[in-house]
N, C-alpha and C positions, 0 to 999 in steps of 0.2 A: 330167114327166120320163117319166113312166109310172107303170105301178100297182106300189108296195113290196108284198112276198108275207112278207119277214122282213128283219128288223132284228139286229144284234147286236154289242154293242161288246166286247171281246174286257177281259177284268180279270185282273188279279195274284188269284190264286186265295187267299194270306194274307190281304192287304189290303185287296182287292177295290176298288183304285184302277186306272182305267184304264192298259191297256198301250199307249194312242195310235195302237188301229187295229180294225177291226171289218168286218163283212160284211152286205150288203144283197143281197137276191133279188129282183128283180123276175120279173114275171108271162111277161116274153118276153124271149128273147133282140137283141131290136132296142131293147127299152127299156134293155135293161144297156148296149147298147152308144154308145145315144143319153146316158146320164148318163154314161160313160164321157167320151165326148167332149165334153161342157159341163162337166163339173165336176173333171177333172184339169187342177191347178195353180191353182183357185181360191185367193183367203183366206179363211181363218176364223178369225178372232181374229189377224189379221195374219199368220197364216203359211201357205201355199201348201200345197194336200194333193196326196197323191199316188190317183191313181184308177186302178184297171186292173182287167182280167175275173181271178179268184183262179184262182190255181195251187196245185197242190201244193209244199210246202217245198221237197220235193228237184229238183224241176223248177226251182221258182223261183231257187235256189240255182245251179245248172247255167249256167241262163241269164246270172245275174249273174256268175258266175267266166269263162264264154265271154267275156264282153262286156268282160272287166278285162284279159284277156289279151291282146285284140285293141287294147289301147289306147284302149276305146271306153266306159271306166265311166260317163260320163253319157249314154250312149244310153239313150231314153225304153223303157220296158218293155211289156209287152204290155197290150193296152187292157181287176168288179165289187170290185176289193177299193178299200176307201178307208183311206187312211192320213192323220191329221192329229190335232188337240186334239179329243176327245171327252169 
């Protein structure tokens, strides 16, 4: 799917337990887009994962609020962030 340059699972600072999401960096934007297209919605341990290009928290929150306000709360997000069991 491409060359991964870094990967990080986000963990709770106190317990060290995974928070259920992480970030993966690819060597090129094309590799990242391919990963999003091929991995979003795949099942891992029986659960679908959400994969999208990373966004700042405030930008993502504003996007989700806008979708919710339009009655489209289930619309797909932007195509690097992986969310799922880690």
